[in-house]
C-alpha positions, -999 to 999 in steps of 0.1 A, spaced: -516 -250 618 -514 -228 587 -496 -196 586 -510 -162 577 -511 -156 539 -506 -125 518 -535 -101 517 -547 -80 489 -556 -43 490 -592 -50 479 -623 -52 501 -624 -80 526 -646 -109 515 -657 -113 551 -670 -77 549 -688 -85 517 -704 -115 534 -716 -93 562 -727 -65 540 -749 -87 517 -763 -104 547 -774 -71 563 -789 -61 529 -809 -93 528 -822 -88 564 -832 -53 555 -851 -65 524 -869 -90 546 -880 -63 570 -890 -37 544 -900 -56 513 -909 -91 524 -931 -100 494 -905 -95 467 -903 -124 444 -929 -145 463 -943 -161 432 -909 -171 418 -899 -185 452 -931 -205 454 -925 -221 419 -889 -229 429 -900 -245 461 -925 -267 442 -898 -280 419 -874 -284 447 -899 -303 468 -906 -328 440 -869 -336 437 -865 -338 475 -893 -364 478 -872 -388 457 -849 -395 486 -824 -417 469 -821 -393 440 -817 -364 464 -788 -381 482 -771 -387 448 -777 -351 436 -762 -337 468 -730 -357 464 -728 -352 426 -733 -315 429 -704 -311 452 -681 -331 430 -692 -315 397 -690 -279 410 -655 -284 423 -644 -299 390 -658 -268 372 -636 -246 395 -604 -264 386 -594 -238 360 -594 -210 386 -587 -232 417 -564 -260 406 -554 -290 427 -538 -275 458 -502 -275 467 -493 -288 502 -485 -260 526 -491 -266 563 -476 -292 586 -507 -314 584 -507 -314 546 -473 -330 544 -480 -354 572 -511 -367 556 -494 -369 522 -466 -390 537 -493 -414 550 -510 -415 516 -479 -422 497 -469 -449 522 -502 -466 519 -503 -462 481 -470 -482 480 -486 -511 500 -468 -503 533 -481 -493 568 -449 -475 576 -413 -469 566 -379 -476 581 -361 -448 599 -337 -431 575 -300 -431 583 -298 -393 585 -331 -390 604 -320 -360 625 -318 -338 594 -353 -349 584 -371 -341 617 -403 -322 611 -437 -314 625 -464 -341 629 -443 -370 617 -424 -397 636 -390 -409 626 -384 -434 654 -391 -463 658 -404 -459 622 -409 -431 597 -445 -422 593 -473 -396 599 -483 -391 635 -520 -390 626 -547 -416 625 -548 -435 592 -582 -429 577 -574 -397 558 -542 -411 545 -559 -442 533 -586 -422 514 -559 -401 498 -539 -432 489 -570 -445 471 -571 -412 451 -534 -416 443 -537 -452 432 -570 -449 413 -567 -414 398 -530 -405 400 -531 -379 428 -541 -380 465 -563 -349 461 -589 -369 442 -594 -389 474 -602 -356 492 -625 -345 463 -645 -378 464 -648 -376 502 -663 -342 500 -690 -355 476 -697 -385 499 -699 -361 528 -726 -341 512 -745 -372 502 -742 -385 538 -754 -352 552 -785 -354 530 -792 -389 541 -787 -381 577 -810 -351 576 -837 -372 559 -838 -392 591 -845 -362 612 -863 -336 591 -888 -335 561 -871 -343 528 -872 -308 514 -853 -294 543 -828 -323 542 -819 -315 506 -816 -278 514 -792 -286 542 -770 -307 520 -769 -280 493 -759 -254 519 -731 -278 529 -720 -280 493 -718 -242 491 -701 -236 524 -677 -266 527 -668 -282 494 -660 -254 470 -635 -230 486 -628 -241 522 -596 -258 533 -615 -291 536 -614 -294 498 -584 -271 490 -558 -287 513 -549 -321 527 -554 -310 563 -574 -323 592 -596 -350 577 -626 -326 581 -647 -341 553 -638 -376 564 -650 -370 599 -681 -352 588 -690 -381 565 -685 -405 594 -706 -384 618 -734 -381 593 -735 -419 589 -736 -424 626 -762 -398 633 -783 -407 603 -785 -443 614 -799 -434 649 -835 -424 640 -837 -453 615 -826 -478 642 -850 -463 667 -879 -469 642 -869 -503 627 -839 -519 644 -827 -531 609 -793 -548 604 -784 -524 576 -789 -493 599 -766 -508 625 -740 -514 598 -741 -478 587 -738 -467 623 -708 -490 629 -691 -479 597 -694 -443 608 -680 -452 642 -651 -471 626 -642 -441 604 -643 -418 634 -621 -442 654 -595 -440 626 -597 -403 619 -609 -382 649 -616 -406 677 -620 -382 706 -646 -360 690 -661 -391 675 -665 -406 709 -683 -374 720 -708 -379 692 -712 -416 697 -720 -417 734 -754 -400 733 -763 -419 701 -755 -453 717 -773 -443 749 -804 -434 729 -804 -467 711 -800 -487 743 -829 -467 759 -850 -473 728 -843 -511 729 -854 -513 765 -887 -496 756 -893 -520 727 -903 -550 748 -913 -569 716 -877 -571 704 -859 -600 721 -822 -600 730 -815 -629 705 -830 -610 676 -811 -579 686 -778 -599 687 -784 -612 652 -791 -577 639 -761 -561 655 -736 -589 647 -724 -574 614 -719 -541 630 -700 -557 659 -677 -574 634 -670 -540 618 -661 -525 651 -640 -555 662 -621 -554 629 -614 -517 634 -600 -523 669 -579 -552 657 -566 -531 627 -557 -501 649 -539 -524 674 -518 -538 646 -512 -504 631 -501 -490 664 -477 -519 668 -462 -516 634 -459 -478 633 -452 -469 669 -439 -501 684 -467 -508 709 -503 -518 706 -510 -493 734 -493 -464 717 -519 -447 696 -513 -420 669 -503 -386 683 -490 -400 716 -454 -407 706 -449 -375 687 -464 -354 715 -442 -371 741 -411 -365 719 -417 -328 710 -446 -311 727 -448 -292 760 -484 -283 761 -508 -312 762 -542 -320 748 -564 -309 776 -565 -278 797 -562 -295 831 -530 -313 821 -498 -296 832 -470 -285 808 -445 -313 802 -408 -307 807 -392 -291 777 -374 -318 756 -341 -314 739 -347 -299 705 -322 -304 677 -337 -276 656 -346 -241 666 -377 -239 644 -392 -269 663 -384 -254 697 -400 -221 686 -432 -239 676 -436 -261 706 -420 -242 734 -412 -207 722 -426 -173 732 -440 -162 698 -478 -158 694 -479 -190 673 -461 -211 699 -482 -239 714 -468 -233 749 -475 -195 748 -510 -202 735 -516 -227 764 -503 -202 790 -524 -173 776 -554 -195 775 -551 -208 811 -537 -178 830 -572 -169 844 -609 -178 843 -614 -147 820 -588 -158 795 -602 -193 795 -637 -179 787 -622 -156 760 -605 -186 744 -637 -207 744 -655 -177 729 -629 -175 702 -634 -212 694 -672 -206 692 -668 -176 669 -643 -193 647 -665 -223 643 -695 -201 635 -677 -181 608 -664 -213 592 -695 -234 592 -721 -206 587 -704 -174 578 -726 -143 582 -752 -155 557 -764 -184 578 -764 -165 611 -798 -147 609 -820 -179 613 -801 -186 646 -822 -160 663 -847 -189 665 -823 -212 683 -840 -210 717 -872 -223 701 -854 -249 680 -835 -263 710 -867 -271 727 -881 -292 698 -885 -328 706 -877 -337 670 -840 -327 674 -837 -332 711 -811 -359 708 -791 -338 684 -792 -309 708 -779 -331 736 -752 -344 714 -742 -309 704 -739 -299 740 -717 -329 748 -695 -321 718 -692 -284 727 -683 -293 763 -657 -317 751 -641 -292 728 -641 -265 755 -617 -285 776 -593 -292 747 -562 -270 747 -563 -264 709 -590 -259 684 -592 -260 646 -624 -261 626 -621 -298 617 -621 -308 654 -659 -301 652 -663 -320 619 -680 -351 634 -708 -328 644 -712 -311 611 -745 -327 603 -758 -316 638 -750 -280 630 -769 -280 598 -798 -299 613 -802 -273 641 -798 -245 615 -826 -260 594 -848 -263 624 -842 -227 632 -852 -219 596 -884 -239 599 -893 -218 629 -884 -185 612 -904 -194 581 -937 -193 600 -930 -160 617 -947 -138 592 -938 -126 557 -904 -113 568 -894 -146 582 -906 -164 551 -887 -141 528 -855 -144 548 -856 -182 548 -862 -182 510 -836 -156 504 -808 -172 523 -800 -199 497 -800 -172 471 -776 -152 492 -753 -182 496 -753 -188 458 -745 -151 452 -716 -152 476 -702 -183 460 -704 -167 426 -686 -136 439 -659 -159 454 -654 -174 420 -645 -140 407 -626 -128 438 -592 -126 421 -602 -104 391 -624 -83 413 -595 -79 438 -614 -91 468 -593 -99 498 -598 -136 506 -571 -138 532 -582 -121 564 -560 -115 594 -562 -147 614 -557 -158 650 -545 -192 660 -582 -204 662 -594 -185 631 -575 -207 607 -597 -202 577 -632 -192 565 -658 -210 544 -645 -190 513 -609 -202 518 -577 -183 509 -557 -175 478 -535 -204 466 -507 -212 490 -476 -234 490 -464 -220 456 -429 -210 467 -419 -245 477 -436 -260 447 -416 -237 424 -383 -245 441 -391 -282 439 -399 -280 402 -366 -262 395 -346 -288 414 -364 -317 397 -356 -302 363 -319 -305 369 -299 -336 359 -291 -361 387 -303 -364 423 -305 -332 444 -301 -324 481 -319 -293 494 -306 -282 527 -330 -257 543 -320 -228 565 -346 -205 580 -344 -169 593 -351 -163 630 -387 -165 640 -398 -186 610 -419 -214 624 -450 -223 605 -447 -231 568 -420 -258 570 -403 -270 538 -385 -301 552 -408 -329 542 -399 -359 521 -415 -390 504 -416 -423 522 -385 -437 504 -362 -407 511 -330 -421 496 -346 -428 462 -362 -394 459 -351 -371 431 -350 -342 456 -343 -347 493 -352 -320 518 -330 -317 549 -324 -293 577 -291 -274 581 -275 -283 615 -240 -277 628 -209 -280 605 -200 -315 616 -234 -329 611 -238 -311 578 -205 -327 566 -218 -361 577 -250 -354 556 -230 -343 526 -207 -374 528 -237 -397 531 -253 -382 500 -221 -375 482 -237 -385 449 -261 -356 451 -258 -320 442 -263 -300 475 -281 -267 476 -287 -242 504 -324 -232 503 -334 -201 522 -373 -198 521 -374 -166 541 -356 -145 515 -379 -125 493 -380 -142 469 -367 -176 482 -330 -181 474 -310 -211 463 -272 -213 464 -247 -241 462 -238 -257 495 -214 -248 508 -215 -213 492 -188 -206 466 -173 -173 455 -188 -172 420 -220 -193 420 -234 -202 386 -268 -213 373 -291 -220 402 -266 -207 427 -278 -171 418 -314 -180 410 -343 -165 429 -377 -182 427 -405 -157 422 -426 -155 453 -463 -164 450 -483 -134 439 -502 -113 464 -539 -116 463 
């Protein structure tokens, strides 16, 4: 989870999104023939490009990558901020150094933190796909974010390819470009290291794009792409990936039974490469689980949740007994009474049928604002007609299965729905196709929506100088919007830079104020003892002395992130601190 960010006094960007959308709808109703000739010329050019299917796929991916590169001067490589960020970065750094995991550090109790395991080994609690992609970015380009960047480009290319299998080519390219504007410029999928959203969306697009091609041709290469998508889902978001995979596999089996001309022996030969991909994935995950968690039957998440969590994954599961916590901040997060506590959220969600319905409605609204925003909502008035279309019937069924599966999960963040991203855009496009033939107003609205999305993206580029508020108030399910937030994680980065500039190794002992529980600072590299700066938690005096004795060659500092600005002093505090002992790090600016 990510914490609430500072807000600016300017107008809310969410309100700007809504206002411009309403203006566009009003223009469609009152002046539907505005710009019709220009729109017609643009459609002709766009259609010529879209008919070159391979080029369209390349253009979709390249556009996402190039536009994000152009934004680097105003939106630089992000700093880690949330729990997930640091956990995935730990995995990436571990893989980049050629290891699957790391030994438990001697002072491990001072290094306990969210979403990492320290025993039997020291590693991220998450599935490995996102960490491996980020490790590739670190090895090949010098920073793990480049893996995130490349994945977002591949995701848009895969969405275009998937849509080409279900819809006419012009609509497929349009859907991919909408994904570029909504997901790969400003959202947390590209501007953080959290959640493997683009990775899972890429995998879901490969899986779902293979299905119509397999139903038509039963080619080996299409089975391979399907298996690759399933393999990535199995190593990134396996539960939601399973929800997407079941209807797809059922449709292919049904189609094979209907194709009496295709013998079982031919089918076996064509699916063998795909089967090998899936078998290798299962074998790798079994070995990974054994090395990291000590047992081939202990998957990622399980050990960490058993060690720290009270609320469980699904709504029907009872609360677990509260474990013994060594740090107040961790108890507050997992078992406290604050609004951000997992246990309080679970109890509020399940106290009645009404609260459960409200929670599921919140999930739906949060997903809608993230994937569509207000600008893409108007075409959804045609959803009742689109859902009845035979062309997208399997996608509709898959969407229903995924929605039902997410409804029974205790928690929801936007990337949980990522494997079904291509489904969302396919259904949106089918709604737009229906709306387009509903008179001049419908035609204008469909033509104007891409222009509206481009306009909103340009306004987002200049949000800071125009003092737009891009950090709305958020609930636990409304983590972020398509237009993202102001830069985060700057306080910790500044403190780290100051400590790294000092001579010799440093030890940063972190002490939080009461009720601090979200943006944790205690995260380290895989090889803790060789780090220039080690982050540790303050505990009781005896354990703190043990920590200081173990790291007696390091200069120890007390770091207090909740001071405004964050404060650093020598540890233990002295009467007349000098240098950094009196230094305050300027807090990140309010936007």
